[in-house]
Biopython code that builds the backbone (N, CA, C, O; Angstrom):
import numpy as np
from Bio.PDB.StructureBuilder import StructureBuilder

atoms = [
    (1, "MET", "N", (8.987, 6.175, -11.525)),
    (1, "MET", "CA", (8.040, 5.997, -11.086)),
    (1, "MET", "C", (7.971, 4.773, -10.752)),
    (1, "MET", "O", (8.597, 3.974, -11.448)),
    (2, "LYS", "N", (7.112, 4.224, -9.473)),
    (2, "LYS", "CA", (7.011, 2.755, -8.956)),
    (2, "LYS", "C", (5.649, 2.605, -9.099)),
    (2, "LYS", "O", (4.766, 3.453, -8.968)),
    (3, "LYS", "N", (5.552, 1.150, -9.452)),
    (3, "LYS", "CA", (4.204, 0.434, -9.418)),
    (3, "LYS", "C", (3.759, 0.230, -7.503)),
    (3, "LYS", "O", (4.416, -0.233, -6.571)),
    (4, "TYR", "N", (2.886, 0.602, -7.548)),
    (4, "TYR", "CA", (2.241, 0.124, -6.100)),
    (4, "TYR", "C", (1.052, -0.132, -6.352)),
    (4, "TYR", "O", (0.309, 0.336, -7.215)),
    (5, "TYR", "N", (0.795, -1.281, -5.176)),
    (5, "TYR", "CA", (-0.609, -2.497, -4.546)),
    (5, "TYR", "C", (-0.855, -2.036, -3.167)),
    (5, "TYR", "O", (-0.045, -1.499, -2.412)),
    (6, "VAL", "N", (-1.989, -2.299, -2.967)),
    (6, "VAL", "CA", (-2.617, -2.016, -1.827)),
    (6, "VAL", "C", (-3.089, -3.653, -1.371)),
    (6, "VAL", "O", (-3.590, -4.313, -2.281)),
    (7, "ASN", "N", (-2.954, -4.303, -0.053)),
    (7, "ASN", "CA", (-3.237, -5.725, 0.338)),
    (7, "ASN", "C", (-4.840, -5.202, 0.480)),
    (7, "ASN", "O", (-5.003, -4.122, 1.047)),
    (8, "LYS", "N", (-5.693, -5.724, 0.126)),
    (8, "LYS", "CA", (-7.260, -6.150, -0.047)),
    (8, "LYS", "C", (-7.390, -6.763, 1.447)),
    (8, "LYS", "O", (-8.534, -6.620, 1.878)),
    (9, "ASN", "N", (-6.646, -7.308, 2.206)),
    (9, "ASN", "CA", (-6.959, -8.027, 3.667)),
    (9, "ASN", "C", (-6.221, -6.705, 4.719)),
    (9, "ASN", "O", (-5.023, -6.439, 4.817)),
    (10, "ALA", "N", (-7.092, -6.204, 5.243)),
    (10, "ALA", "CA", (-6.747, -5.576, 6.586)),
    (10, "ALA", "C", (-5.868, -6.077, 7.378)),
    (10, "ALA", "O", (-5.752, -7.300, 7.457)),
    (11, "GLN", "N", (-5.043, -5.183, 8.152)),
    (11, "GLN", "CA", (-4.007, -5.760, 8.971)),
    (11, "GLN", "C", (-5.156, -6.000, 10.579)),
    (11, "GLN", "O", (-6.238, -5.418, 10.507)),
    (12, "SER", "N", (-4.982, -6.501, 11.392)),
    (12, "SER", "CA", (-5.248, -6.518, 12.928)),
    (12, "SER", "C", (-6.122, -5.107, 13.350)),
    (12, "SER", "O", (-7.300, -5.012, 13.693)),
    (13, "ASN", "N", (-4.872, -3.844, 13.157)),
    (13, "ASN", "CA", (-5.380, -2.789, 13.367)),
    (13, "ASN", "C", (-6.458, -2.078, 12.542)),
    (13, "ASN", "O", (-6.908, -0.967, 12.823)),
    (14, "GLY", "N", (-6.884, -2.946, 11.332)),
    (14, "GLY", "CA", (-7.753, -2.178, 10.541)),
    (14, "GLY", "C", (-6.930, -1.463, 9.104)),
    (14, "GLY", "O", (-7.551, -0.939, 8.179)),
    (15, "ASP", "N", (-5.811, -1.550, 9.154)),
    (15, "ASP", "CA", (-5.068, -0.618, 8.017)),
    (15, "ASP", "C", (-4.766, -1.780, 6.290)),
    (15, "ASP", "O", (-4.719, -2.995, 6.100)),
    (16, "HIS", "N", (-4.690, -1.085, 5.778)),
    (16, "HIS", "CA", (-4.500, -1.660, 4.568)),
    (16, "HIS", "C", (-3.254, -1.221, 3.825)),
    (16, "HIS", "O", (-3.182, -0.107, 3.307)),
    (17, "GLU", "N", (-2.150, -2.223, 3.774)),
    (17, "GLU", "CA", (-0.826, -1.610, 3.799)),
    (17, "GLU", "C", (-0.608, -1.434, 2.207)),
    (17, "GLU", "O", (-1.117, -2.351, 1.562)),
    (18, "VAL", "N", (0.011, -0.492, 1.481)),
    (18, "VAL", "CA", (0.532, 0.073, 0.353)),
    (18, "VAL", "C", (1.651, -0.478, 0.493)),
    (18, "VAL", "O", (2.322, -0.435, 1.525)),
    (19, "HIS", "N", (2.043, -1.217, -0.852)),
    (19, "HIS", "CA", (3.624, -1.823, -0.934)),
    (19, "HIS", "C", (4.054, -1.509, -2.532)),
    (19, "HIS", "O", (3.325, -1.515, -3.524)),
    (20, "GLN", "N", (5.582, -1.216, -2.424)),
    (20, "GLN", "CA", (6.088, -0.777, -3.903)),
    (20, "GLN", "C", (6.056, -2.411, -4.479)),
    (20, "GLN", "O", (6.029, -3.364, -3.700)),
    (21, "GLN", "N", (6.064, -2.551, -5.878)),
    (21, "GLN", "CA", (6.014, -3.697, -6.123)),
    (21, "GLN", "C", (7.384, -4.911, -6.135)),
    (21, "GLN", "O", (7.317, -6.092, -6.478)),
    (22, "ASN", "N", (8.337, -4.300, -5.741)),
    (22, "ASN", "CA", (9.390, -5.055, -5.354)),
    (22, "ASN", "C", (9.478, -5.759, -3.787)),
    (22, "ASN", "O", (10.415, -6.455, -3.394)),
    (23, "CYS", "N", (8.312, -5.410, -3.036)),
    (23, "CYS", "CA", (8.411, -5.493, -1.461)),
    (23, "CYS", "C", (8.166, -6.980, -0.924)),
    (23, "CYS", "O", (7.203, -7.699, -1.189)),
    (24, "THR", "N", (9.292, -7.282, -0.084)),
    (24, "THR", "CA", (8.858, -8.819, 0.280)),
    (24, "THR", "C", (7.601, -9.106, 1.078)),
    (24, "THR", "O", (7.519, -10.245, 1.539)),
    (25, "TYR", "N", (6.610, -8.263, 1.317)),
    (25, "TYR", "CA", (5.558, -8.410, 2.007)),
    (25, "TYR", "C", (4.540, -8.105, 1.302)),
    (25, "TYR", "O", (3.451, -8.139, 1.876)),
    (26, "LEU", "N", (4.575, -7.796, 0.150)),
    (26, "LEU", "CA", (3.647, -8.167, -1.084)),
    (26, "LEU", "C", (2.712, -8.943, -1.254)),
    (26, "LEU", "O", (3.094, -9.608, -2.217)),
    (27, "LEU", "N", (1.436, -9.424, -0.878)),
    (27, "LEU", "CA", (0.669, -10.505, -1.053)),
    (27, "LEU", "C", (0.973, -11.064, -2.494)),
    (27, "LEU", "O", (1.701, -10.635, -3.390)),
    (28, "SER", "N", (0.128, -12.215, -2.400)),
    (28, "SER", "CA", (-0.238, -12.812, -3.438)),
    (28, "SER", "C", (-1.201, -11.926, -4.677)),
    (28, "SER", "O", (-2.016, -11.040, -4.418)),
    (29, "PRO", "N", (-0.915, -12.344, -5.786)),
    (29, "PRO", "CA", (-1.913, -11.190, -6.828)),
    (29, "PRO", "C", (-3.597, -11.533, -6.048)),
    (29, "PRO", "O", (-4.034, -10.434, -5.706)),
    (30, "GLY", "N", (-4.205, -12.199, -5.830)),
    (30, "GLY", "CA", (-5.152, -12.286, -5.309)),
    (30, "GLY", "C", (-5.998, -11.906, -4.167)),
    (30, "GLY", "O", (-7.204, -11.945, -3.923)),
    (31, "ASN", "N", (-4.920, -11.521, -3.547)),
    (31, "ASN", "CA", (-4.871, -10.204, -1.935)),
    (31, "ASN", "C", (-4.441, -9.036, -2.297)),
    (31, "ASN", "O", (-4.390, -8.122, -1.474)),
    (32, "GLN", "N", (-4.047, -8.864, -3.624)),
    (32, "GLN", "CA", (-3.734, -7.235, -3.516)),
    (32, "GLN", "C", (-4.595, -6.463, -4.862)),
    (32, "GLN", "O", (-5.223, -7.141, -5.676)),
    (33, "GLN", "N", (-4.524, -5.251, -4.926)),
    (33, "GLN", "CA", (-5.037, -4.539, -5.653)),
    (33, "GLN", "C", (-4.237, -3.159, -6.102)),
    (33, "GLN", "O", (-3.926, -2.232, -5.354)),
    (34, "TYR", "N", (-3.922, -3.300, -7.896)),
    (34, "TYR", "CA", (-3.111, -2.611, -8.237)),
    (34, "TYR", "C", (-3.365, -1.215, -8.210)),
    (34, "TYR", "O", (-4.461, -0.821, -8.608)),
    (35, "LEU", "N", (-2.372, -0.272, -7.731)),
    (35, "LEU", "CA", (-3.253, 1.218, -7.509)),
    (35, "LEU", "C", (-2.549, 2.042, -8.680)),
    (35, "LEU", "O", (-3.239, 3.048, -8.846)),
    (36, "GLY", "N", (-1.527, 2.042, -9.514)),
    (36, "GLY", "CA", (-1.049, 2.502, -10.699)),
    (36, "GLY", "C", (0.390, 3.177, -10.598)),
    (36, "GLY", "O", (0.706, 2.688, -9.513)),
    (37, "GLU", "N", (1.233, 3.778, -10.878)),
    (37, "GLU", "CA", (2.414, 4.139, -10.884)),
    (37, "GLU", "C", (2.535, 5.416, -10.514)),
    (37, "GLU", "O", (2.047, 6.238, -11.290)),
    (38, "PHE", "N", (3.160, 5.894, -9.337)),
    (38, "PHE", "CA", (3.666, 6.642, -8.632)),
    (38, "PHE", "C", (5.160, 7.442, -8.525)),
    (38, "PHE", "O", (6.216, 6.823, -8.390)),
    (39, "SER", "N", (5.096, 8.524, -8.585)),
    (39, "SER", "CA", (6.577, 9.464, -7.953)),
    (39, "SER", "C", (6.804, 9.198, -6.889)),
    (39, "SER", "O", (7.930, 8.730, -6.724)),
    (40, "THR", "N", (5.947, 9.331, -5.676)),
    (40, "THR", "CA", (5.885, 9.060, -4.279)),
    (40, "THR", "C", (4.853, 7.832, -3.762)),
    (40, "THR", "O", (3.835, 7.438, -4.330)),
    (41, "CYS", "N", (5.489, 7.321, -2.410)),
    (41, "CYS", "CA", (4.367, 6.576, -1.424)),
    (41, "CYS", "C", (3.121, 7.369, -1.353)),
    (41, "CYS", "O", (2.002, 6.885, -1.520)),
    (42, "ASP", "N", (3.461, 9.055, -1.005)),
    (42, "ASP", "CA", (2.112, 9.703, -0.657)),
    (42, "ASP", "C", (1.086, 9.552, -1.462)),
    (42, "ASP", "O", (-0.080, 9.544, -1.067)),
    (43, "SER", "N", (1.544, 9.385, -2.987)),
    (43, "SER", "CA", (0.458, 9.918, -3.916)),
    (43, "SER", "C", (-0.429, 8.222, -3.913)),
    (43, "SER", "O", (-1.641, 8.014, -3.860)),
    (44, "ALA", "N", (0.606, 7.320, -3.985)),
    (44, "ALA", "CA", (-0.515, 5.763, -3.756)),
    (44, "ALA", "C", (-1.134, 5.497, -2.495)),
    (44, "ALA", "O", (-1.893, 4.535, -2.372)),
    (45, "VAL", "N", (-0.831, 6.401, -1.386)),
    (45, "VAL", "CA", (-1.678, 5.972, -0.182)),
    (45, "VAL", "C", (-2.706, 6.789, -0.421)),
    (45, "VAL", "O", (-3.833, 6.487, -0.030)),
    (46, "ARG", "N", (-2.454, 7.955, -1.106)),
    (46, "ARG", "CA", (-4.209, 8.765, -1.482)),
    (46, "ARG", "C", (-4.678, 8.096, -1.779)),
    (46, "ARG", "O", (-5.570, 7.691, -1.034)),
    (47, "GLU", "N", (-4.441, 7.286, -3.365)),
    (47, "GLU", "CA", (-5.233, 6.522, -4.209)),
    (47, "GLU", "C", (-5.517, 5.373, -3.514)),
    (47, "GLU", "O", (-6.472, 4.801, -4.038)),
    (48, "ALA", "N", (-5.187, 4.926, -2.773)),
    (48, "ALA", "CA", (-5.244, 3.627, -1.997)),
    (48, "ALA", "C", (-6.663, 3.875, -0.797)),
    (48, "ALA", "O", (-7.446, 3.014, -0.395)),
    (49, "LYS", "N", (-6.629, 4.939, -0.545)),
    (49, "LYS", "CA", (-7.653, 5.789, 0.328)),
    (49, "LYS", "C", (-9.167, 5.786, -0.578)),
    (49, "LYS", "O", (-10.161, 5.647, 0.135)),
    (50, "LYS", "N", (-9.339, 5.882, -1.596)),
    (50, "LYS", "CA", (-10.316, 5.959, -2.078)),
    (50, "LYS", "C", (-11.110, 4.699, -2.254)),
    (50, "LYS", "O", (-12.336, 4.666, -2.359)),
    (51, "TYR", "N", (-10.103, 3.409, -2.284)),
    (51, "TYR", "CA", (-11.121, 2.237, -1.946)),
    (51, "TYR", "C", (-10.762, 1.746, -0.877)),
    (51, "TYR", "O", (-11.425, 0.730, -0.669)),
    (52, "TYR", "N", (-9.652, 2.053, 0.355)),
    (52, "TYR", "CA", (-9.826, 1.658, 1.670)),
    (52, "TYR", "C", (-9.738, 2.880, 2.788)),
    (52, "TYR", "O", (-8.618, 3.313, 3.056)),
    (53, "ARG", "N", (-10.576, 3.286, 3.259)),
    (53, "ARG", "CA", (-10.314, 4.799, 4.218)),
    (53, "ARG", "C", (-9.082, 4.533, 5.213)),
    (53, "ARG", "O", (-8.288, 5.424, 5.511)),
    (54, "GLN", "N", (-9.003, 3.250, 5.685)),
    (54, "GLN", "CA", (-7.667, 3.311, 6.328)),
    (54, "GLN", "C", (-6.543, 2.605, 5.646)),
    (54, "GLN", "O", (-6.306, 1.426, 5.910)),
    (55, "SER", "N", (-5.832, 3.292, 4.765)),
    (55, "SER", "CA", (-4.939, 2.870, 4.247)),
    (55, "SER", "C", (-3.596, 3.522, 4.999)),
    (55, "SER", "O", (-3.675, 4.625, 5.540)),
    (56, "ASN", "N", (-2.290, 2.707, 4.989)),
    (56, "ASN", "CA", (-1.226, 2.849, 5.484)),
    (56, "ASN", "C", (0.093, 2.638, 4.245)),
    (56, "ASN", "O", (-0.124, 1.907, 3.279)),
    (57, "GLY", "N", (0.971, 3.104, 4.348)),
    (57, "GLY", "CA", (2.211, 2.718, 3.841)),
    (57, "GLY", "C", (2.896, 1.740, 4.305)),
    (57, "GLY", "O", (2.354, 1.450, 5.372)),
    (58, "CYS", "N", (3.878, 0.977, 4.109)),
    (58, "CYS", "CA", (4.158, -0.454, 4.570)),
    (58, "CYS", "C", (5.381, 0.127, 5.355)),
    (58, "CYS", "O", (5.790, 1.271, 5.155)),
    (59, "LYS", "N", (5.814, -0.543, 6.060)),
    (59, "LYS", "CA", (7.219, 0.144, 6.972)),
    (59, "LYS", "C", (8.542, -0.377, 6.511)),
    (59, "LYS", "O", (9.639, -0.109, 7.002)),
    (60, "THR", "N", (8.291, -1.133, 5.531)),
    (60, "THR", "CA", (9.428, -1.878, 4.610)),
    (60, "THR", "C", (9.916, -1.104, 3.787)),
    (60, "THR", "O", (10.960, -0.454, 3.733)),
    (61, "CYS", "N", (8.758, -1.286, 2.932)),
    (61, "CYS", "CA", (8.892, -0.014, 1.638)),
    (61, "CYS", "C", (8.473, 1.094, 1.258)),
    (61, "CYS", "O", (8.715, 1.622, 0.173)),
    (62, "CYS", "N", (7.512, 1.711, 2.538)),
    (62, "CYS", "CA", (7.261, 2.919, 2.287)),
    (62, "CYS", "C", (7.494, 3.494, 3.475)),
    (62, "CYS", "O", (6.511, 4.057, 3.957)),
    (63, "PRO", "N", (8.755, 3.541, 4.270)),
    (63, "PRO", "CA", (8.578, 3.912, 5.273)),
    (63, "PRO", "C", (8.183, 5.528, 5.673)),
    (63, "PRO", "O", (7.474, 5.781, 6.647)),
    (64, "THR", "N", (8.638, 6.383, 4.949)),
    (64, "THR", "CA", (7.914, 7.575, 5.167)),
    (64, "THR", "C", (6.674, 7.704, 5.016)),
    (64, "THR", "O", (6.255, 8.754, 5.503)),
    (65, "CYS", "N", (5.553, 6.766, 4.316)),
    (65, "CYS", "CA", (4.087, 6.678, 4.476)),
    (65, "CYS", "C", (3.808, 6.186, 5.592)),
    (65, "CYS", "O", (2.758, 6.589, 6.092)),
    (66, "HIS", "N", (4.409, 5.429, 6.167)),
    (66, "HIS", "CA", (4.146, 4.477, 7.258)),
    (66, "HIS", "C", (3.641, 5.483, 8.508)),
    (66, "HIS", "O", (4.271, 6.484, 8.849)),
    (67, "THR", "N", (2.652, 5.126, 8.998)),
    (67, "THR", "CA", (2.342, 5.729, 10.517)),
    (67, "THR", "C", (2.305, 4.924, 11.499)),
    (67, "THR", "O", (2.125, 3.721, 11.310)),
    (68, "LYS", "N", (2.514, 5.595, 13.064)),
    (68, "LYS", "CA", (2.509, 4.215, 14.106)),
    (68, "LYS", "C", (1.123, 4.267, 14.644)),
    (68, "LYS", "O", (0.739, 3.416, 15.446)),
]
sb = StructureBuilder()
sb.init_structure("model")
sb.init_model(0)
sb.init_chain("A")
sb.init_seg("    ")
for serial, (resi, resn, name, xyz) in enumerate(atoms, 1):
    if name == "N":
        sb.init_residue(resn, " ", resi, " ")
    sb.init_atom(name, np.array(xyz, "f"), 0.0, 1.0, " ", f" {name:<3s}", serial, name[0])
structure = sb.get_structure()
């Protein structure tokens, strides 16, 4: 199980990125929301979509959940 966070600030395309705890692109604590511990990034992205409809996995730490 890994800890996941979603960026509170949307990117220029409107996506709120989901990151694993150890991702180099995870922003400061004030700009992230803890989602919980999940066995897959798919589950974490589903959880993030409860808060931000346009959520997407980080290309670096969640490549299988990243859409172009």
